[in-house]
C-alpha positions in Angstrom: 0.5 -0.1 -0.1 1.1 3.7 -0.8 2.6 5.3 2.5 0.9 8.5 3.8 3.2 11.6 4.4 2.6 12.3 7.8 3.8 16.1 9.4 4.8 16.7 12.5 4.3 19.5 15.1 8.2 20.4 14.5 7.6 20.5 10.6 4.7 22.9 11.4 6.8 25.1 13.1 9.9 25.2 10.6 7.2 25.9 7.9 5.9 28.6 10.1 9.3 30.1 10.6 9.9 30.3 6.5 7.0 31.9 6.1 6.9 36.0 6.2 4.4 38.5 5.5 4.6 41.8 2.7 6.5 43.5 5.5 9.0 40.7 6.5 8.0 39.4 9.5 7.9 35.8 10.4 4.6 34.6 11.6 5.4 32.9 14.8 3.9 29.8 16.6 4.4 28.0 19.8 4.7 24.4 18.9 2.7 23.3 22.3 0.0 25.8 21.0 -0.3 23.9 17.6 0.0 20.5 19.8 -2.9 21.7 21.9 -5.1 22.1 19.1 -4.4 19.2 17.1 -5.3 17.4 20.9 -8.7 19.1 20.7 -9.5 18.3 17.6 -9.0 14.6 18.0 -11.4 14.6 21.1 -13.7 16.2 19.0 -13.8 14.5 15.9 -11.6 11.2 16.8 -11.8 10.2 13.0 -9.9 12.6 12.0 -6.6 11.4 12.8 -5.0 8.3 11.7 -3.5 6.9 14.7 -4.2 9.6 17.9 -1.5 7.6 19.4 0.8 8.7 16.9 1.8 12.8 17.4 2.2 12.9 13.6 -0.4 14.4 11.8 -2.0 13.1 8.6 -3.0 14.9 5.2 -6.6 15.3 6.2 -5.8 16.2 10.0 -3.2 18.6 9.3 -5.9 20.4 7.1 -8.5 20.8 9.3 -5.8 22.0 11.9 -4.5 24.5 8.9 -8.5 25.5 8.7 -8.8 26.4 12.8 -5.6 28.6 12.7 -6.6 30.7 9.7 -10.6 31.1 10.6 -10.7 30.7 14.1 -14.0 28.1 13.1 -13.9 26.0 15.5 -17.0 23.9 14.3 -19.2 26.6 16.2 -19.6 30.0 13.5 -22.5 29.8 11.2 -22.4 28.7 8.2 -21.2 31.3 5.4 -19.8 33.2 8.0 -16.5 32.9 6.5 -15.4 33.1 3.2 -11.8 32.0 2.8 -10.7 33.5 -0.8 -12.4 37.0 -0.2 -11.7 37.4 3.6 -8.0 36.4 3.2 -7.7 38.8 -0.1 -9.3 41.4 1.9 -7.5 41.1 5.5 -11.3 40.9 7.1 -10.6 37.7 9.1 -10.3 38.4 13.1 -9.6 37.2 16.4 -12.2 34.4 16.6 -14.5 33.6 19.6 -13.8 33.2 22.9 -15.4 29.7 23.9 -15.2 26.6 22.8 -12.4 23.7 23.3 -10.1 25.5 20.1 -9.9 28.8 21.7 -6.7 28.7 23.0 -3.9 31.3 24.0 -2.0 31.4 20.4 -4.6 33.9 19.9 -2.7 36.3 21.3 -0.1 35.7 18.5 -0.6 36.5 14.4 -2.7 34.5 12.4 -1.1 32.8 9.4 -1.4 30.2 6.7 0.9 27.2 6.1 1.3 24.6 3.9 1.2 21.0 5.5 -0.3 17.9 4.0 -1.7 19.2 1.1 0.2 18.7 -2.5 3.2 18.0 -0.4 5.0 17.2 -3.8 6.6 20.6 -4.5 10.2 20.9 -5.5 10.3 22.7 -1.9 8.9 19.5 0.1 7.1 20.5 3.1 7.4 24.4 3.5 5.9 25.2 0.5 6.9 25.1 -4.1 4.8 25.0 -6.5 1.8 23.1 -4.6 2.1 24.8 -1.2 -0.5 27.3 0.2 0.7 30.9 0.4 0.2 32.8 3.5 -2.0 35.4 3.6 -1.6 39.2 4.9 -1.7 39.0 8.5 -5.0 39.7 10.5 -4.8 43.1 12.3 -6.3 42.3 15.9 -9.3 44.5 16.8 -9.5 46.3 20.3 -12.1 47.4 22.4 -12.4 50.3 24.9 -13.6 49.1 28.2 -13.9 50.7 31.5 -10.4 50.6 32.8 -10.2 53.3 29.8 -12.4 55.2 31.3 -11.5 55.3 34.7 -7.7 56.1 33.1 -9.7 59.6 31.9 -11.8 60.5 34.6 -8.6 60.0 37.1 -6.6 62.2 35.1 -9.6 65.0 35.1 -10.0 65.1 38.7 -8.2 68.5 39.7 -10.4 69.9 36.3 -13.9 68.9 37.8 -15.3 71.8 39.9 -19.1 70.9 41.1 -20.8 74.6 42.0 -23.0 74.3 44.9 -25.7 77.2 44.3 -27.7 76.4 47.5 -30.6 75.3 45.5 -31.6 72.6 47.7 -30.6 74.7 51.5 -32.6 72.0 53.7 -31.3 70.9 57.6 -30.8 67.2 56.2 -28.9 68.5 52.6 -25.7 67.3 52.5 -22.8 69.6 51.5 -21.0 68.4 48.3 -17.5 69.2 47.6 -16.3 71.8 45.1 -13.8 69.4 44.0 -15.1 65.6 44.5 -12.2 63.2 43.4 -9.8 64.9 45.4 -12.2 65.1 49.1 -12.9 61.1 48.5 -8.8 60.5 48.3 -8.5 62.3 51.6 -10.8 59.6 53.6 -9.8 57.8 56.3 -12.2 54.6 55.4 -11.6 52.3 58.1 -13.1 54.9 60.6 -16.4 55.0 58.9 -19.5 52.8 59.1 -21.5 51.0 56.6 -24.5 52.3 56.0 -27.7 51.1 54.2 -31.3 51.9 53.7 -33.2 51.0 56.9 -36.1 49.6 54.8 -38.3 48.5 57.7 -38.6 51.7 59.4 -38.9 53.3 55.6 -41.3 50.6 54.0 -44.1 52.8 54.7 -42.6 56.3 53.8 -40.9 55.2 50.7 -42.6 55.8 47.2 -41.8 54.5 44.4 -39.6 56.9 42.3 -38.2 57.8 45.5 -34.2 59.1 44.8 -31.1 57.2 46.9 -28.1 58.5 46.9 -25.3 56.8 47.9 -21.4 57.4 48.6 -19.3 54.3 47.9 -16.2 53.5 50.1 -13.4 54.3 47.8 -10.9 51.9 46.8 -13.4 49.1 47.6 -16.4 50.3 45.7 -17.4 48.7 42.3 -16.0 50.1 38.7 -18.9 52.4 37.7 -18.8 54.5 41.2 -15.2 54.6 40.4 -15.9 56.4 37.4 -18.6 58.7 39.1 -16.5 59.2 42.0 -14.1 61.4 39.9 -17.0 63.8 38.9 -19.2 63.6 41.7 -19.7 63.4 45.2 -22.3 60.7 45.2 -20.9 57.8 43.6 -24.5 56.1 42.7 -28.5 56.8 42.8 -31.3 54.8 42.5 -35.1 54.9 42.3 -37.1 53.0 44.8 -39.7 50.2 42.8 -41.4 48.6 45.7 -39.6 49.1 49.3 -42.6 47.1 50.7 -41.6 43.7 49.0 -39.4 41.4 50.9 -36.7 42.0 47.8 -37.1 46.1 48.3 -36.2 46.2 45.0 -35.1 49.7 43.2 -34.8 50.5 39.5 -31.3 51.4 38.7 -28.3 50.8 36.2 -25.4 48.6 37.4 -22.1 47.3 35.3 -22.9 43.8 35.3 -26.9 43.9 34.0 -27.2 47.5 32.9 -30.5 48.7 33.8 -33.3 47.0 35.6 -35.1 46.0 38.6 -32.9 44.8 41.2 -33.6 43.5 44.7 -31.7 45.3 47.2 -32.9 43.7 50.5 -29.0 43.0 51.9 -28.0 46.3 50.2 -25.0 47.3 47.8 -22.0 45.5 48.0 -19.1 47.5 49.4 -19.7 50.1 52.1 -21.2 53.0 51.9 -20.3 55.6 53.7 -23.2 58.3 53.3 -27.0 58.1 52.4 -29.6 60.6 51.4 -32.9 59.9 50.2 -35.2 62.2 48.7 -38.4 63.0 46.3 -39.5 64.7 43.5 -41.8 67.9 44.4 -43.1 68.9 40.5 -44.8 65.8 39.6 -47.8 63.9 41.9 -47.1 60.4 43.1 -49.4 59.0 40.5 -47.4 60.9 37.6 -43.9 59.9 38.9 -44.7 55.8 39.1 -45.8 56.5 35.4 -42.8 57.8 34.6 -40.7 54.9 36.6 -42.8 52.5 34.5 -42.5 54.2 31.1 -38.7 54.4 31.7 -38.8 50.5 33.1 -40.2 49.6 29.7 -37.9 52.2 27.1 -34.6 51.6 29.2 -34.9 48.3 30.2 -31.9 45.7 29.9 -29.7 49.1 28.7 -25.6 48.5 29.0 -24.1 50.6 31.7 -20.8 50.9 29.2 -21.3 51.5 25.3 -20.6 48.7 23.6 -17.9 47.0 21.0 -16.4 50.7 20.0 -13.1 49.6 18.4 -10.2 51.2 19.7 -6.8 51.7 17.9 -4.5 49.6 20.1 -4.9 47.7 23.4 -3.8 50.5 25.7 -5.3 53.7 23.7 -4.1 57.2 24.5 -5.9 59.4 26.9 -6.7 62.1 23.8 -8.5 59.0 21.8 -10.0 57.5 25.1 -11.6 60.9 25.5 -12.9 61.9 22.1 -14.2 58.2 21.1 -15.3 56.5 24.1 -15.4 58.8 27.3 -17.6 61.7 25.1 -19.9 58.8 24.2 -20.2 57.2 27.7 -20.8 61.0 29.3 -23.2 62.4 26.9 -26.5 62.3 28.2 -28.2 62.4 24.9 -26.6 59.0 23.8 -29.4 56.7 24.4 -26.6 53.2 23.5 -25.8 53.2 26.8 -27.2 54.7 30.8 -25.4 54.6 33.9 -27.4 55.3 36.9 -28.0 59.2 37.1 -28.0 59.4 33.3 -31.2 56.7 33.8 -32.9 58.7 36.4 -32.7 61.8 34.2 -34.1 60.3 31.5 -36.8 58.7 33.4 -38.1 62.2 34.1 -37.6 64.0 31.1 -38.8 66.2 29.7 -41.5 66.1 32.3 -39.1 67.7 33.9 -35.3 68.8 34.1 -33.4 67.3 36.8 -30.1 68.4 35.5 -29.0 71.3 37.9 -25.5 71.3 35.4 -23.3 72.1 38.3 -20.6 70.2 37.1 -18.1 72.3 35.3 -15.0 71.7 33.8 -12.1 74.2 31.6 -12.6 73.6 27.7 -8.8 72.3 28.2 -7.3 70.8 30.7 -3.0 69.7 29.8 -2.9 68.0 26.6 -6.5 67.0 26.6 -9.2 68.8 24.8 -11.7 68.6 27.2 -14.1 71.1 25.3 -16.0 67.4 23.6 -17.2 66.7 26.8 -18.2 70.2 27.5 -21.6 72.0 26.5 -23.3 75.3 26.4 -26.5 74.2 28.2 -29.4 75.8 30.6 -29.5 74.5 34.5 -32.6 73.4 35.8 -33.6 76.8 36.5 -33.2 77.8 32.6 -29.6 79.5 33.6 -27.5 79.3 30.8 -23.9 77.9 31.6 -21.3 77.9 29.2 -18.9 75.2 30.3 -21.1 72.4 31.5 -20.4 69.2 31.5 -22.3 66.7 28.9 -23.5 64.1 31.2 -25.4 64.4 34.3 -24.1 63.2 37.5 -25.7 62.1 40.6 -24.8 65.3 42.1 -26.6 67.7 39.5 -29.7 65.4 40.1 -29.4 66.0 44.2 -29.0 69.7 43.7 -31.8 70.3 41.2 -34.3 72.7 42.4 -37.2 70.0 41.7 -36.3 67.5 44.9 -37.5 68.6 48.1 -35.3 70.6 50.3 -35.3 68.3 53.0 -34.3 64.6 52.7 -36.5 62.0 53.3 -33.9 60.3 55.0 -30.0 61.4 55.5 -27.0 59.6 57.3 -23.4 60.1 56.9 -20.6 58.3 58.8 -18.2 60.8 57.3 
């Protein structure tokens, strides 16, 4: 019988070492990564290998391994989603999905093509020749902005942020807000501060649907959204009471993990909350407020907290790139592709009332950053024009609104 030409992991590695892209860069691949793909294939489709105990690969098995390396198609991609010739020619093949056994660490390296086990009679042997498969252009990895990018910009902007407390709410129990929230938070001695949570049992017959819960989370231990907000706002989160009498003590809010929706807060919020205030809108009736909450839930339920799948130029984009292409999109209260906590509250009642006091201000330029892109001329909730208002709406902006009762329903602080 005719002998079958088998290929080893070493053969493939040698071939890859001889392949270069148009810029002369070699296609690199770790031998253990190639072996892992081969072994996973053998486990999934045993019939592919001539002898599963033999580390060498036959022509068919080598060709399938090639296909997985080229496209990332481990059998889970939809039919027709990978068109080899056009995709390779246009350089559109992107990183494969991160699920399935075949999604391995080698995807951090360049994707490549290699000639193994197919028409191996070329004069140059296994590494190519007249019958070999030429390497396609290298695939450019796609990068996406994330919450860490937002934190980088927000932390950088701390000294530039100012909150103008114009005395719109001068009630006895109203918290005084620092003019520079980020710097103030950094100076707190958290170890001496008590954890505060909503006293549901005491307030269940007082609270109504649509009442606003403001809280300040413990710096350093609060979750990602509050870390971003803390640089812009003394209050780091705001939620709306949904059903204070239910055993779940539900609220309507936006959180990083599941976006906007109804959350149970019978056991409180994670982390330590060191300041708490609950207040109510004074310019709408109870039925109007309840109706607005239900309408908002219907319109914005499951909206993500962060903008999704926004491409970045690199794995670690510059602050300038983040500010212009992602931070601005996240901030903008008119951008409905995502919804952070105070944006959700604002849209719940807008345009019936405008809860944005526009108390958060910043300069048009801060060192190398053109902060004018996150600044706008806008009216306060009192109808006064502000030239340097933040394009977003923070918990502080809402807390200082004239549309809330002067006295808080409940206020407690361990600061």
